[in-house]
Phi, psi and omega in degrees: 000141180243158177248128178247119186240135177151201177270111190299334181273350179287140193301319178296321179290318178300320179294322178294319178297315180297321179294319178297318179293319183293324183264000177075024179279121177300136184205159174233138180252128172251108185267114181299332183282353182216076188281344188302321183286355189253142170225140179224140174229137182235133180228172176234107185239128178051042176077011181229147176288142179212172179162190186217138171247126178247130180236111182051039177090342178276132187258139176229124174293134182300326181283357175280347178275126179277340180199164182223132167255113185243116174234073187268134175274149175303131188303324184285354177271348181280132178304327182294341184256002183275169179300146184104337174274148181307136184303317183297317180294319181295316180294325177296316180298317180294316181296321179298313182293319179298314181295319179297312182294324177297318179294319180300328181289331189248346182291151176269005176287157180287126184233128176236094358228161175289149180301318181297327181287341180271358189293333183299334182285350178292331178233106181296323176298321177295314180298325180300325177294322178290324176299314179298324181292341179274355178100000178271139178286150176236156180287155174301129191225144173228129171247121185204159167240022178253111183304321182295323178292321178296318179297317181297319181298322188268357186302314189252012184209148171295136189227145170238164176224155185201176180287159179271334187263189178279353178296127185296134174224161178268124177294127184236141174288145177275089181279168176304323180296319180284330176300325179292346181255012186296341178301339181293337184290349179293348177264350186202112175307132186231149180261123176249137180225149171298132178281119185269127177284148177138202185246133177289141176225123173259126177249122172260125176255122179236101188063242178261358183268147183234129177237121183248139179233130176267133182240120178255118179198148176276353184287147174294327177230099188297339179298334184241027183301323184297333180294334178260009180071025182253157182266160173228126175240132181238148177207147174299146178212183174230159174239158179304151182302327179294324178287319174305313181300317181291326176294319176296319179299319180295314178301320179293317179300320181277355181060043180251122175288337186211127178203162176245121185252125183266120181237162169233128174267117185283164177304334178276356176093002176274167182238137178238136183253134180263313180192170175239121181270119183278355179216067190286149173276070187302329185295336176302318181279322180299314182292329182280334187241342185079010177291153179291000000 
């Protein structure tokens, strides 16, 4: 039996629930948006974590779950936990999430993924160092809040810019119009990278298995291609065994059972890695290609 945790209506969680139902995998869903039916208790017995999850009065021993898919949103981002909601309900939601995350950190069950394992994505420059240690190349990068340094970096190369943190941002090309606005970065350190020519490849690592998807788009950030009136075409693909190995190594280094790794295949056939997403929206690629 598996435990699926997150917002049940969000598409990756919804897809996981549907897959469990379709394949007959016994499962329990913990919906963050509706914490009231849930109670959790965590103990430490004979040197091992133990406890109980109750859903509408039905009890499940935590150790009865062989694995967990956790796509948990930060508690303070949920409307149910904001001011204006009853104090008792808000405190219950917070206590439930804290206890769940504490158990996920210490259980020996397979978890995709623990909160601590996702921490590298909070700082993209830090994660880039870990990517490099796995043997994957990374683009030339500058993180700065000095406009003159940003201008100097972009003089001789096509450049894009993005956020430094895990907060989602749209990758944007540094056009002449945006170059004229670079004085704004003195208020916010920004990540500038050399724009790598080639084809985007998303690699999902699930345990030891690797699934690669080729993405054809003229957009700097294919996730938002439609906003620029551009198309996105996806197809299953493969990557060289050496790249597969390095992607597995990166997932292992980051202690991620499941992750999405963003690569670019250059015209010369080499691969450059941008980042590893510890909570990927895998269904976006699955729905476009029919990949498992």
